C-alpha positions as CSV (number, residue, x, y, z in Angstrom):
1,X,-2.0,7.0,30.5
2,X,0.6,7.3,27.7
3,X,2.8,4.6,27.1
4,X,6.4,4.9,27.8
5,X,7.9,1.7,28.0
6,X,10.4,2.7,25.2
7,X,11.6,5.6,27.2
8,X,12.1,3.7,30.7
9,X,14.2,1.1,28.1
10,X,16.3,3.4,26.9
11,X,16.9,5.4,29.5
12,X,17.8,2.5,31.8
13,X,20.1,0.8,29.3
14,X,21.9,4.0,28.8
15,X,22.3,3.7,33.0
16,X,23.5,0.4,32.3
17,X,26.2,0.8,29.8
18,X,27.6,4.0,32.1
19,X,28.1,2.8,35.5
20,X,30.4,0.2,34.6
21,X,32.9,2.4,35.4
22,X,31.2,5.1,38.0
23,X,30.7,4.5,41.7
24,X,27.9,7.0,41.5
25,X,25.8,8.0,38.7
26,X,24.0,10.9,38.6
27,X,21.1,11.3,36.3
28,X,18.9,14.5,35.7
29,X,15.5,14.0,34.2
30,X,13.9,17.7,33.4
31,X,11.5,19.1,31.5
32,X,8.1,21.6,31.8
33,X,5.7,21.2,34.5
34,X,3.5,18.4,33.3
35,X,5.8,16.9,31.1
36,X,6.4,13.6,32.4
37,X,9.4,13.3,33.6
38,X,7.8,12.6,37.6
39,X,6.1,9.8,36.1
40,X,9.7,8.9,34.0
41,X,11.6,8.9,36.4
42,X,9.6,6.7,38.7
43,X,9.7,4.1,36.4
44,X,13.1,4.3,35.3
45,X,13.6,3.9,39.1
46,X,11.4,0.9,39.3
47,X,12.6,-0.7,36.7
48,X,16.3,-0.4,38.3
49,X,14.8,-1.9,41.4
50,X,14.1,-4.9,39.7
51,X,17.1,-5.0,38.0
52,X,18.8,-4.9,41.4
53,X,20.7,-1.7,40.7
54,X,19.8,0.6,44.1
55,X,19.0,3.5,43.3
56,X,17.3,6.9,45.1
57,X,14.8,8.9,43.3
58,X,15.6,13.0,44.2
59,X,12.2,15.5,43.4
60,X,13.5,18.8,42.5
61,X,10.0,19.9,43.9
62,X,10.9,19.7,47.8
63,X,12.9,22.5,47.3
64,X,10.1,24.8,46.9
65,X,10.1,27.7,49.4
66,X,7.6,27.5,52.2
67,X,4.2,29.4,51.6
68,X,5.3,32.3,54.0
69,X,8.1,33.2,52.8
70,X,6.5,33.2,49.2
71,X,3.8,35.3,51.0
72,X,6.8,38.0,52.3
73,X,8.1,38.4,48.7
74,X,5.2,38.5,47.1
75,X,5.6,35.4,45.1
76,X,3.0,33.3,46.1
77,X,1.1,33.5,42.4
78,X,4.3,32.3,41.0
79,X,5.2,29.3,42.9
80,X,6.7,26.7,40.6
81,X,8.7,29.4,38.7
82,X,12.4,29.4,39.5
83,X,12.7,32.1,41.7
84,X,10.2,30.5,44.3
85,X,13.0,28.0,45.1
86,X,15.8,27.5,47.2
87,X,18.1,27.1,44.5
88,X,21.3,27.8,46.5
89,X,20.2,25.1,49.0
90,X,19.7,22.6,46.0
91,X,22.8,23.6,44.4
92,X,24.5,22.2,47.5
93,X,22.3,19.0,47.6
94,X,23.5,18.1,44.4
95,X,27.2,19.2,45.2
96,X,27.0,16.8,48.4
97,X,25.4,14.0,46.1
98,X,28.3,14.4,43.7
99,X,31.0,13.9,46.5
100,X,29.0,10.8,47.4
101,X,27.9,12.3,51.0
102,X,25.1,11.2,53.1
103,X,22.3,13.4,52.3
104,X,19.0,13.6,53.5
105,X,16.4,16.1,51.1
106,X,12.7,17.4,51.6
107,X,10.1,16.2,49.3
108,X,6.7,18.3,48.7
109,X,3.7,17.5,49.3
110,X,1.3,18.3,46.7
111,X,-2.2,18.0,48.8
112,X,-1.0,19.9,51.5
113,X,0.8,22.2,49.6
114,X,4.7,21.9,51.7
115,X,7.4,20.4,52.0
116,X,8.4,18.1,54.3
117,X,12.1,18.4,55.4
118,X,14.4,15.3,55.9
119,X,12.0,12.7,54.0
120,X,14.2,11.1,51.3
121,X,17.5,9.6,52.2
122,X,20.4,8.9,50.0
123,X,23.4,6.9,51.0
124,X,27.0,7.7,50.0
125,X,26.7,3.7,48.5
126,X,23.5,4.1,46.2
127,X,25.5,4.2,42.8
128,X,22.4,5.5,40.8
129,X,20.9,8.5,41.5
130,X,17.6,10.1,39.7
131,X,17.0,13.6,40.4
132,X,13.6,15.0,38.3
133,X,12.7,18.3,37.9
134,X,11.8,21.6,35.6
135,X,14.8,23.1,35.8
136,X,18.1,20.9,36.1
137,X,19.0,22.3,32.6
138,X,17.8,26.0,32.8
139,X,20.0,28.3,31.4
140,X,19.6,31.1,33.8
141,X,21.8,32.2,36.8
142,X,22.6,30.1,39.2
143,X,20.3,27.2,37.8
144,X,23.1,26.9,35.0
145,X,25.7,25.7,37.4
146,X,24.2,22.6,37.9
147,X,24.5,21.2,34.2
148,X,28.2,19.9,35.3
149,X,27.0,17.9,37.6
150,X,25.0,15.9,35.8
151,X,26.4,12.5,34.3
152,X,23.7,11.9,32.0
153,X,20.5,14.0,31.0
154,X,17.2,13.4,29.5
155,X,14.5,15.6,28.8
156,X,10.8,15.3,28.0
157,X,9.7,18.0,25.3
158,X,6.3,18.1,25.3
159,X,4.1,20.2,22.8
160,X,2.6,23.4,24.5
161,X,-1.2,22.1,23.9
162,X,-0.5,18.8,25.4
163,X,1.3,20.5,28.2
164,X,-1.7,23.4,28.8
165,X,-4.4,20.8,28.6
166,X,-2.7,18.2,31.4
167,X,-1.9,21.7,33.3
168,X,-5.6,22.4,33.4
169,X,-6.9,18.5,33.8
170,X,-3.9,18.7,37.3
171,X,-6.1,21.8,38.8
172,X,-9.0,20.1,37.9
173,X,-8.1,17.1,40.0
174,X,-7.6,19.2,42.8
175,X,-11.3,20.0,42.4
176,X,-11.2,23.6,41.2
177,X,-13.7,24.4,38.8
178,X,-13.0,24.4,35.3
179,X,-13.0,28.3,35.1
180,X,-10.4,28.6,37.7
181,X,-8.2,25.5,36.7
182,X,-7.8,27.2,33.6
183,X,-6.9,30.5,34.9
184,X,-4.5,28.9,37.2
185,X,-2.9,27.1,34.4
186,X,-2.8,30.1,32.3
187,X,-1.4,32.7,34.8
188,X,1.4,30.2,36.1
189,X,1.8,27.0,34.7
190,X,1.9,27.6,31.3
191,X,4.5,30.5,31.4
192,X,6.7,28.6,33.4
193,X,6.3,26.2,30.6
194,X,7.4,28.3,28.1
195,X,10.4,29.6,30.1
196,X,11.8,26.3,30.5
197,X,11.5,25.7,26.7
198,X,13.0,29.2,25.8
199,X,16.0,28.4,28.1
200,X,16.4,24.6,28.0
201,X,20.6,23.8,28.0
202,X,21.2,20.5,25.2
203,X,20.8,17.2,26.8
204,X,22.0,13.7,26.4
205,X,18.6,12.0,25.4
206,X,15.6,13.9,24.3
207,X,11.7,12.4,24.2
208,X,9.1,13.8,22.5
209,X,6.2,12.9,20.6
210,X,7.2,11.7,17.7
211,X,9.5,9.2,19.8
């Protein structure tokens, strides 16, 4: 597993600096599929908890549209693309988090390939909310409206050849054959990764292969 201690330290330190003047800090951690954003966000959340900073991690993946809806729209094979999410529900949720409302959000169960409703509670008193997802700083309507909501943004910019290898390995870990895993990655995940890279809005912090 890649050592991300430096990235965790830098992002946690920036959060500590910024939260002194704010009751609620909304932090976006973004990047392409398999870039490592979920791992980074989870490790920063764990670090903050150890440092006695209450925080909650909100994954954007909980806003995947249900497979029945995707089938009705002929989008199942594009699952993970921007149009396969409940973007308007996500925008409303982020606005509610910005307003420090009492918020309950869904969580995606990758093993069962479904979103679990009401799985994550964010108290109005939680000072730091970490949000992770592919399209948090994405220059397409209506996703670009999210950019004004974040106090701090961080991107992991992983080279596409490395993303390809990780995405194939992801499907292999779900017991796909090598051919099926490669086909699944190249038909959907890798085009999504290109789309994220091509439409990326600037972030406050960017972590890449060169550190």
